[in-house]
MITORTI-204536 format. One line per 2 residues: number of its first residue (from 0); for each residue x, y, z of C-alpha. Coordinates in pm, 1 decimal, decimal comma. Layout:
! residues N
NUM	X Y Z | ...
//
This chain:
! residues 579
0	482,4 -1967,7 3327,2 | 584,8 -1637,9 3345,2
2	362,9 -1343,0 3208,6 | 546,7 -1250,3 2873,4
4	545,1 -1694,6 2841,8 | 159,8 -1632,0 2934,0
6	73,3 -1360,6 2656,7 | 301,8 -1543,4 2373,8
8	97,3 -1857,7 2437,3 | -234,5 -1602,3 2360,3
10	-67,9 -1527,3 2063,3 | 29,4 -1856,1 1936,7
12	-341,0 -1983,0 1987,8 | -492,6 -1670,6 1802,0
14	-313,0 -1814,6 1516,9 | 25,0 -1582,3 1538,0
16	318,9 -1779,5 1334,9 | 565,2 -1502,2 1372,3
18	686,5 -1152,3 1529,3 | 853,5 -835,6 1328,3
20	1096,8 -672,1 1600,0 | 1431,6 -634,8 1748,6
22	1554,5 -775,1 2072,8 | 1664,9 -555,5 2353,8
24	1639,4 -465,0 2744,7 | 1237,2 -473,5 2903,8
26	1156,7 -704,9 2564,5 | 1356,3 -982,9 2637,9
28	1132,3 -1143,0 2847,4 | 929,5 -1196,9 2569,4
30	1158,1 -1248,2 2319,8 | 1246,0 -1531,1 2548,3
32	956,5 -1622,0 2541,0 | 963,5 -1672,2 2160,7
34	1216,5 -1874,3 2167,2 | 1082,5 -2143,8 2366,0
36	849,3 -2170,0 2179,2 | 1109,6 -2375,8 1915,9
38	997,2 -2156,3 1644,9 | 737,6 -2145,4 1346,7
40	877,5 -2498,2 1219,3 | 836,1 -2678,8 1557,5
42	474,7 -2489,4 1575,0 | 575,6 -2230,2 1782,1
44	699,5 -1821,4 1631,5 | 957,0 -1686,5 1505,7
46	1126,3 -1389,9 1582,0 | 1218,6 -1227,9 1240,9
48	1490,2 -1012,3 1354,8 | 1492,1 -625,6 1139,8
50	1692,9 -382,6 1136,6 | 1508,5 -75,8 1247,6
52	1120,4 -98,9 1418,3 | 999,7 105,2 1189,4
54	1086,4 -184,0 961,1 | 889,4 -478,6 1180,1
56	530,9 -229,9 1180,8 | 571,9 -239,1 781,5
58	650,1 -565,3 727,7 | 374,3 -605,7 1005,4
60	134,1 -456,1 799,3 | 217,1 -634,8 499,7
62	157,7 -956,8 633,0 | -184,7 -878,1 745,7
64	-237,3 -685,2 461,3 | -140,0 -992,0 241,2
66	-287,0 -1271,6 490,4 | -652,8 -1070,2 639,8
68	-463,8 -1230,3 975,5 | -310,5 -1098,3 1269,3
70	88,8 -1017,0 1253,2 | 254,1 -895,8 1539,3
72	550,0 -661,1 1595,8 | 737,1 -518,5 1883,6
74	989,6 -333,6 1991,5 | 1188,0 -216,4 2334,9
76	1123,7 20,2 2562,1 | 1183,5 441,6 2470,8
78	1330,0 459,3 2151,9 | 1232,9 84,8 2042,7
80	895,7 115,1 2062,0 | 903,5 492,8 1916,9
82	1029,9 369,0 1574,7 | 731,5 132,4 1508,0
84	525,2 455,3 1483,9 | 535,9 481,1 1165,5
86	445,9 172,0 1016,2 | 162,3 120,4 1248,2
88	-22,3 441,4 1098,3 | 56,3 327,8 750,3
90	-129,8 -52,5 931,9 | -418,1 160,9 1099,7
92	-454,4 371,0 757,2 | -471,3 56,9 607,5
94	-705,1 -125,1 801,4 | -536,7 -453,1 868,3
96	-496,3 -645,4 1246,6 | -162,4 -517,6 1355,8
98	-96,1 -604,0 1692,3 | 201,4 -414,5 1896,6
100	415,7 -520,9 2156,8 | 531,3 -175,3 2306,5
102	779,7 -304,2 2627,6 | 787,2 -25,8 2924,9
104	1045,5 52,9 3145,7 | 1018,2 -108,3 3495,1
106	681,6 -31,6 3665,9 | 814,8 167,1 4005,5
108	963,9 388,7 3784,4 | 694,4 505,7 3584,4
110	634,3 924,7 3636,7 | 1046,7 943,8 3739,8
112	1210,8 1059,1 3394,9 | 1369,3 699,1 3451,0
114	1625,2 624,8 3148,6 | 1395,6 559,4 2789,1
116	1064,6 681,1 2983,5 | 862,9 719,7 2734,2
118	419,6 718,7 2768,2 | 351,8 416,8 2489,0
120	-22,7 396,5 2637,7 | -76,8 836,4 2531,7
122	108,4 819,8 2241,7 | -29,9 539,4 1984,6
124	-363,6 633,6 2045,5 | -364,7 797,5 1761,6
126	-287,7 508,0 1561,2 | -458,8 213,8 1694,6
128	-844,0 150,9 1824,2 | -715,8 -22,1 2132,8
130	-444,2 84,2 2291,1 | -374,8 -8,5 2707,0
132	-7,2 -52,2 2965,5 | -52,2 -342,4 3150,2
134	-0,8 -283,8 3540,1 | -27,3 -661,3 3667,9
136	-13,6 -976,8 3577,8 | -346,5 -1010,1 3653,3
138	-450,9 -760,3 3431,4 | -227,5 -842,5 3174,1
140	-391,2 -1178,6 3020,9 | -702,2 -1025,8 2980,2
142	-628,9 -756,8 2836,8 | -363,1 -929,6 2572,5
144	-715,5 -1122,7 2454,6 | -907,2 -783,5 2440,5
146	-603,7 -600,3 2186,6 | -627,9 -936,4 1971,1
148	-984,4 -922,1 1917,5 | -1006,8 -536,0 1880,5
150	-721,7 -608,4 1650,3 | -864,0 -875,9 1449,0
152	-1250,2 -781,3 1464,9 | -1177,4 -433,9 1393,7
154	-879,0 -487,4 1137,1 | -748,0 -237,5 1320,3
156	-405,8 -171,2 1522,6 | -383,4 -271,5 1886,5
158	-95,5 -173,6 2112,7 | -4,3 -322,0 2478,0
160	221,6 -125,7 2639,9 | 425,7 -398,8 2909,4
162	648,9 -261,7 3169,8 | 972,3 -543,9 3175,7
164	905,5 -608,5 3527,1 | 534,9 -691,0 3431,4
166	611,3 -945,2 3198,4 | 906,0 -1149,1 3403,1
168	612,7 -1159,4 3676,8 | 473,1 -1516,1 3773,6
170	102,5 -1583,2 3535,3 | -144,7 -1520,6 3800,7
172	-470,7 -1526,5 3574,3 | -589,5 -1790,9 3341,9
174	-616,9 -1652,2 3001,7 | -934,3 -1630,4 2831,0
176	-1050,1 -1828,6 2532,1 | -987,5 -1694,5 2194,8
178	-1275,3 -1784,0 1911,8 | -1265,4 -1561,8 1608,9
180	-1514,0 -1438,7 1524,5 | -1713,5 -1413,2 1082,4
182	-1718,5 -1134,5 976,9 | -2094,7 -1067,2 971,4
184	-2227,4 -924,7 574,0 | -2381,8 -588,7 580,0
186	-2718,9 -649,7 393,2 | -2849,7 -306,4 272,1
188	-3170,9 -138,7 389,2 | -3485,4 -310,7 155,5
190	-3600,5 35,9 100,4 | -3224,6 187,9 22,9
192	-3208,5 -84,4 -251,9 | -3593,7 18,5 -446,1
194	-3439,0 354,3 -409,3 | -3124,9 311,3 -555,8
196	-3335,0 51,2 -829,7 | -3611,9 317,4 -947,2
198	-3327,4 607,8 -1026,7 | -3100,7 404,7 -1173,3
200	-3356,8 223,1 -1397,4 | -3456,1 645,2 -1496,2
202	-3060,8 723,3 -1560,2 | -2902,8 737,0 -1896,0
204	-2523,8 705,5 -1824,1 | -2392,0 558,8 -1497,6
206	-2015,4 457,2 -1419,5 | -1898,9 311,7 -1178,1
208	-1540,8 351,2 -956,6 | -1447,2 97,6 -706,3
210	-1172,6 99,9 -451,3 | -1052,6 -161,1 -128,0
212	-1429,2 -246,2 -45,8 | -1517,9 -453,7 -368,7
214	-1265,7 -725,2 -288,0 | -1413,4 -1089,1 -296,3
216	-1717,4 -899,1 -537,1 | -1553,3 -850,9 -831,5
218	-1788,6 -1081,9 -1082,8 | -2082,0 -941,3 -888,8
220	-1958,4 -571,2 -983,8 | -1918,7 -668,5 -1319,7
222	-2291,1 -789,3 -1368,1 | -2426,2 -443,6 -1165,7
224	-2181,7 -324,1 -1475,0 | -2289,4 -531,2 -1753,7
226	-2674,2 -424,1 -1665,3 | -2587,1 -96,2 -1651,1
228	-2338,3 -74,2 -1948,2 | -2144,7 143,4 -1709,6
230	-1754,6 224,8 -1666,5 | -1588,8 134,0 -1372,1
232	-1301,5 318,9 -1327,1 | -1099,3 225,7 -1006,4
234	-893,8 372,7 -704,3 | -502,8 262,5 -680,8
236	-634,3 25,9 -372,0 | -941,7 -112,1 -601,9
238	-666,1 -182,4 -845,3 | -619,3 -578,2 -771,5
240	-1012,8 -687,6 -736,8 | -1165,5 -521,4 -1031,8
242	-906,7 -478,3 -1306,3 | -813,7 -802,5 -1371,6
244	-1095,4 -1000,0 -1648,4 | -1295,5 -627,2 -1684,8
246	-1417,5 -502,9 -1960,3 | -1605,0 -248,4 -1868,2
248	-1241,2 -132,5 -1661,2 | -1104,9 245,3 -1788,2
250	-834,9 259,2 -1567,1 | -783,6 493,3 -1275,2
252	-820,5 868,2 -1151,4 | -613,6 1084,8 -918,7
254	-219,9 1208,7 -930,5 | -154,6 864,6 -1080,7
256	-392,2 828,6 -1308,2 | -412,2 677,3 -1659,8
258	-699,7 611,2 -1896,5 | -1087,8 728,9 -1924,5
260	-1205,8 738,3 -1576,7 | -1166,5 1017,5 -1521,0
262	-1410,0 1139,3 -1886,3 | -1630,9 846,3 -1750,8
264	-1693,6 1011,2 -1392,4 | -1698,3 1373,8 -1499,8
266	-1995,1 1275,8 -1814,8 | -2170,0 1010,7 -1638,2
268	-2522,7 1148,5 -1509,3 | -2508,5 880,6 -1167,7
270	-2145,8 816,5 -1024,8 | -2179,3 537,9 -773,3
272	-1875,9 542,7 -547,8 | -1801,9 124,7 -471,4
274	-1584,1 59,8 -170,9 | -1363,9 332,9 -207,5
276	-1317,5 666,5 15,2 | -1033,6 798,5 -258,6
278	-968,2 1109,9 -102,8 | -877,9 1319,4 -329,5
280	-1236,7 1517,7 -429,1 | -1095,2 1739,1 -695,3
282	-1087,7 1491,0 -947,3 | -1413,1 1336,7 -835,2
284	-1647,3 1483,5 -1058,3 | -2052,3 1723,2 -924,7
286	-2236,7 1520,6 -1069,1 | -2540,6 1306,2 -876,4
288	-2369,2 1013,7 -665,4 | -2400,5 666,5 -459,7
290	-2194,1 618,9 -210,7 | -2193,7 230,1 -97,1
292	-1973,2 179,9 169,9 | -1935,1 -84,0 504,6
294	-1793,2 169,3 720,8 | -2064,3 463,5 757,0
296	-1834,0 717,9 909,8 | -1643,0 741,6 548,4
298	-1990,5 816,8 377,1 | -2011,6 1196,3 229,4
300	-1656,4 1347,2 345,7 | -1511,5 1335,9 51,0
302	-1764,7 1491,8 -191,8 | -2100,8 1561,0 -181,8
304	-2338,4 1198,6 -164,1 | -2686,1 1203,2 -266,7
306	-2762,6 887,7 -211,3 | -2530,7 660,7 84,0
308	-2605,2 316,4 138,1 | -2466,7 140,3 446,3
310	-2346,7 -182,9 287,7 | -2114,4 -489,0 175,1
312	-2089,7 -369,5 -214,8 | -2121,6 -735,9 -213,9
314	-2466,3 -722,9 -41,4 | -2571,3 -468,4 -279,0
316	-2478,1 -586,7 -568,5 | -2678,3 -880,4 -579,8
318	-2956,3 -708,1 -430,8 | -2987,5 -403,5 -703,1
320	-2870,0 -581,2 -1025,6 | -3147,3 -814,5 -1113,3
322	-3413,5 -559,7 -1000,6 | -3241,0 -367,6 -1262,5
324	-3311,9 -288,6 -1687,6 | -3055,0 -338,2 -1969,0
326	-2924,5 -4,7 -2062,4 | -2798,1 80,7 -2374,0
328	-2399,2 77,9 -2466,3 | -2402,2 368,2 -2586,9
330	-2191,7 567,1 -2340,2 | -1980,1 264,6 -2234,9
332	-1878,3 205,8 -2615,4 | -1725,9 598,0 -2630,6
334	-1602,6 596,1 -2291,7 | -1391,4 231,2 -2323,5
336	-1281,6 316,9 -2680,3 | -1195,6 626,4 -2559,5
338	-981,7 484,2 -2306,9 | -836,2 214,9 -2549,7
340	-677,2 548,7 -2720,6 | -504,9 670,0 -2387,6
342	-345,3 392,3 -2295,6 | -260,9 330,7 -2697,3
344	-114,7 660,0 -2709,5 | 1,0 791,5 -2386,0
346	55,7 527,9 -2178,3 | 184,6 256,1 -2433,9
348	388,2 515,0 -2620,5 | 602,4 511,7 -2331,1
350	703,6 162,8 -2393,4 | 710,3 103,1 -2779,2
352	1033,2 119,4 -2949,6 | 1212,5 268,3 -2644,0
354	1464,9 -41,3 -2654,1 | 1741,7 192,1 -2762,6
356	1666,3 500,0 -2557,4 | 1903,0 713,4 -2318,7
358	1807,9 762,3 -2041,1 | 1578,1 463,6 -1976,8
360	1236,0 509,4 -1987,1 | 1129,2 446,6 -1589,4
362	786,0 284,5 -1775,7 | 933,6 92,9 -1949,9
364	1099,9 -72,4 -1703,3 | 783,8 -114,1 -1505,6
366	671,5 -236,1 -1862,4 | 950,9 -541,1 -1879,4
368	869,1 -623,4 -1491,5 | 518,4 -639,5 -1587,0
370	653,1 -915,0 -1850,0 | 888,2 -1115,7 -1700,6
372	736,5 -1169,0 -1305,2 | 505,0 -1473,4 -1233,1
374	162,2 -1453,4 -1240,2 | 90,6 -1410,5 -869,7
376	381,8 -1241,4 -821,5 | 338,6 -1019,6 -532,0
378	470,7 -609,3 -546,3 | 544,7 -398,1 -322,6
380	569,5 -25,1 -440,4 | 746,9 261,2 -277,2
382	540,2 600,7 -244,3 | 624,4 852,0 -456,2
384	691,7 712,3 -888,4 | 692,1 406,3 -823,3
386	381,2 423,9 -693,8 | 291,2 577,2 -1040,9
388	474,4 285,1 -1283,3 | 303,2 12,9 -1067,9
390	-72,4 200,1 -1135,0 | 10,4 212,4 -1466,8
392	223,6 -116,7 -1573,4 | 198,3 -398,1 -1345,2
394	-112,0 -617,7 -1429,1 | -341,3 -757,7 -1180,4
396	-429,3 -1038,9 -1312,7 | -674,9 -1130,4 -1059,8
398	-363,3 -1378,6 -855,0 | -138,3 -1123,6 -797,5
400	-125,3 -774,9 -571,0 | 14,2 -482,5 -542,6
402	75,0 -349,1 -170,1 | 233,1 -15,8 -67,0
404	161,5 311,1 159,4 | -104,8 407,9 -61,8
406	-285,3 588,8 262,0 | -73,9 660,5 465,8
408	130,5 753,2 185,0 | 494,2 695,7 381,1
410	851,1 705,6 210,2 | 1065,5 361,2 203,6
412	803,0 126,9 299,4 | 830,4 -135,3 -19,2
414	1151,6 -258,9 104,8 | 981,1 -376,6 438,9
416	688,3 -463,5 295,0 | 873,9 -717,6 112,9
418	1029,8 -846,6 420,2 | 618,6 -947,2 591,1
420	558,0 -1057,4 227,6 | 755,9 -1275,1 209,3
422	820,8 -1381,0 552,6 | 459,4 -1510,7 505,1
424	453,2 -1632,8 187,6 | 744,2 -1847,2 133,6
426	625,8 -1998,9 -199,6 | 589,3 -1681,9 -403,6
428	742,4 -1441,7 -561,0 | 776,0 -1054,5 -354,6
430	885,1 -766,5 -597,9 | 1006,7 -492,2 -397,6
432	941,8 -208,7 -637,2 | 1194,0 132,7 -464,4
434	1352,1 437,3 -535,4 | 1664,1 542,3 -484,2
436	1542,8 786,1 -194,2 | 1251,5 516,7 -85,3
438	1582,4 262,9 -36,1 | 1813,8 435,3 79,6
440	1638,0 574,8 356,7 | 1578,7 206,1 519,8
442	1901,1 81,2 307,7 | 1991,7 -157,9 656,2
444	1691,8 -412,8 560,0 | 1900,3 -529,4 258,8
446	2074,0 -707,3 588,5 | 1743,2 -855,5 728,3
448	1659,6 -1013,9 360,1 | 2019,0 -1151,3 337,5
450	2041,9 -1242,3 640,1 | 1738,1 -1416,2 663,2
452	1754,4 -1558,4 287,5 | 1424,6 -1471,8 209,8
454	1425,5 -1504,5 -199,1 | 1326,3 -1081,6 -237,2
456	1382,3 -927,7 -539,2 | 1453,6 -586,7 -533,1
458	1376,0 -362,9 -844,3 | 1565,4 -4,0 -776,6
460	1460,6 329,8 -989,5 | 1748,9 498,5 -941,6
462	1674,8 833,0 -1055,1 | 1877,8 1013,8 -798,5
464	1645,3 1242,6 -757,7 | 1263,2 1244,8 -535,5
466	1081,0 1250,1 -845,1 | 728,9 1307,0 -693,8
468	835,3 1620,1 -443,1 | 1005,8 1795,6 -796,2
470	693,0 1742,6 -991,9 | 480,4 1910,8 -719,0
472	740,8 2262,6 -696,0 | 722,3 2167,3 -1020,2
474	346,6 2267,8 -1079,2 | 304,2 2444,9 -830,3
476	520,0 2746,4 -1004,5 | 853,6 2623,4 -755,5
478	1178,6 2563,0 -902,7 | 1262,6 2238,9 -766,1
480	1522,6 2267,6 -506,7 | 1664,4 1985,8 -250,0
482	1509,3 1639,7 -444,2 | 1852,9 1545,5 -548,1
484	2007,8 1247,7 -415,3 | 2366,0 1166,0 -424,1
486	2458,6 890,6 -708,5 | 2517,1 541,3 -465,2
488	2581,7 212,0 -642,4 | 2317,5 38,5 -474,5
490	2393,6 -272,9 -669,0 | 2768,2 -250,8 -475,1
492	2604,2 -213,6 -199,9 | 2406,8 -509,3 -207,8
494	2672,9 -759,5 -344,0 | 2897,4 -628,8 -97,1
496	2594,1 -750,0 217,3 | 2616,0 -1071,5 -5,3
498	2321,2 -998,4 -287,2 | 2306,0 -1128,6 -627,8
500	2296,4 -798,5 -831,8 | 2366,2 -606,0 -1123,6
502	2326,1 -197,2 -1188,8 | 2169,4 -183,1 -1603,9
504	2236,1 151,7 -1752,8 | 2131,6 34,3 -2066,9
506	1804,4 -25,3 -2204,9 | 1888,5 -322,0 -2404,4
508	2025,7 -567,1 -2096,6 | 1691,8 -454,3 -1840,7
510	1499,5 -777,0 -1967,0 | 1784,0 -963,0 -1898,6
512	1859,5 -858,1 -1595,3 | 1554,1 -898,1 -1479,4
514	1519,6 -1234,4 -1550,4 | 1833,1 -1370,7 -1385,3
516	1767,2 -1154,3 -1071,5 | 1360,9 -1373,6 -1044,9
518	1569,1 -1704,5 -1141,7 | 1844,7 -1648,2 -848,3
520	1699,0 -1831,2 -516,8 | 1752,1 -1648,5 -294,1
522	1795,4 -1186,6 -231,4 | 1813,8 -1019,9 -580,9
524	1874,3 -653,9 -648,6 | 1875,4 -431,8 -987,2
526	1921,2 -118,6 -982,2 | 1842,3 95,7 -1306,6
528	1997,5 412,8 -1378,4 | 1659,5 570,0 -1509,8
530	1570,0 960,0 -1636,8 | 1642,2 1207,0 -1373,1
532	1363,6 1445,9 -1582,5 | 1087,3 1140,3 -1674,4
534	798,1 1336,3 -1472,2 | 425,7 1164,5 -1420,2
536	96,8 1355,1 -1576,9 | -180,4 1313,9 -1405,1
538	-490,2 1217,1 -1683,4 | -663,6 1582,2 -1617,7
540	-377,0 1881,0 -1638,3 | -570,2 2178,7 -1525,8
542	-471,1 2548,6 -1587,7 | -340,8 2669,6 -1245,7
544	-101,8 2374,7 -1306,6 | 2,5 2463,8 -1694,1
546	60,2 2809,4 -1526,4 | 256,2 2675,3 -1233,9
548	500,1 2429,4 -1471,0 | 579,5 2729,5 -1744,5
550	655,1 2986,0 -1412,7 | 851,8 2716,0 -1252,7
552	1048,4 2684,1 -1623,5 | 1086,2 3054,4 -1600,5
554	1293,0 3018,5 -1223,4 | 1509,0 2797,8 -1373,6
556	1544,2 2969,7 -1709,2 | 1692,4 3269,7 -1477,2
558	1866,6 3096,5 -1193,7 | 2013,6 2804,5 -1326,5
560	2081,3 2846,9 -1717,2 | 1814,8 2737,5 -2010,5
562	2039,7 2384,4 -2069,4 | 1828,5 2229,4 -1812,5
564	1499,6 2379,2 -1850,8 | 1548,9 2272,1 -2221,2
566	1705,8 1854,3 -2066,6 | 1406,5 1881,7 -1900,3
568	1102,5 1966,5 -2114,4 | 1291,2 1678,6 -2369,9
570	1297,6 1484,1 -2124,4 | 926,0 1486,5 -2105,0
572	783,4 1537,3 -2525,7 | 781,6 1146,6 -2455,7
574	463,4 1269,2 -2197,3 | 330,1 1415,7 -2613,7
576	149,0 1070,6 -2753,6 | 314,8 891,2 -3011,5
578	85,5 744,6 -3282,0
//
């Protein structure tokens, strides 16, 4: 057994069943060791050959997000492993267990400006919590073990830098036995419980804003809300875990938001931030705030927190709820009623009686996709407008998942995320909701899905523009510039690769086209030509944003003519509620 084979055996012992990457030079001993395992069908490890190492890291991040288990990616020396870095940042920000193998130049050449020389042990420090160089065969198994344990126990990224000549040496040291530890429950301090109960019992209007930290605590959070008669808003990452079967739901806030979450938080006497590190402090109200977080370094870093509590959301709810008095429901009823009105008007109006309207409303496409997708479908969403449409129109149901680059905010994530999701969940429907800008950035991964015959369904929202960037420019008083994308027939590209593919420019064909793609046994792509001037509006529009938008429109009229400004205004008149 050489060091590479020993490393692969350690990964097998830790439950790893696939490695995403591209073969090459210094990585070859690792790849050969994977080959010798016979693949997952024989109890070994599969090598998932992608077209770009960035996609390998994204795919591993998706697998780790969905399974909670260790996922692995790999890149050869120099440019190969450098390509991993963006996807690893995504995994690191999302706090999921990913191990990256960064193979390296021959150890005797390190420091000599050798061909393809970089220093991965330095370069990956900012996107990992464990990043070490293996210098000897004796050291290797202990470093691998430590890397695995850091990734799994800390739900984070580990990087092993392994020179090719070291991986080819004979294994001389025993492998430490890896037995995963169970995650503890972080119980709140009893004094925190006592003080919080006193605070909440004295409050008249309490609102809850829940994030990804409420995963596994759906019923406990609802029980707390029922006692407090508190409306529950949620972040995008919290959507999967709290929105479904929730009579207290008032939607999201932030740039992607909808519903009455913003109003509910602003009107509350006490706001409880429950398992969320929501980054947009401009959407958080200036009110008495309680924050419950199992990672104490997050407490108070977004907004002033009067009452920081280090605990798991579920444990906190279980400790506090039985001690609370029953609140009246006046505040809850008013907020839920406001939410229903908003959902019927601005949000609902985008999808009612629009089956014959051209250009196609992107909201309508997302609405139909929500109807025809499986109840346990996994959705991956590109950063930008696709985040908006999936956040607002895809129902989680308690069985679906929606993942994306929600903290790192990278373009092009949806398709490689879908590859990792489908490879690790072969029996589930996986739908990549891709923008034309994001898809074109890592377009080669369409080849990966076809080569592996992964039955991914790619829904392309083609508006031939970088829509979110256009909106950012307009609200800042800048005319849109550099946001237009050349019109490409992505369905034609997909057909050439071997996909079932269709291009749709008539809204009457959307339902059938999506249904046909979802029913197809293999990779499929539906490209929908959507309105390039359709912009998403945040739940709260500030005065300076209105001024900025008006200023940008004036510049567009002066520089490009009134026709374009009128076209943009006409497209977005539908953002005015239609009752």
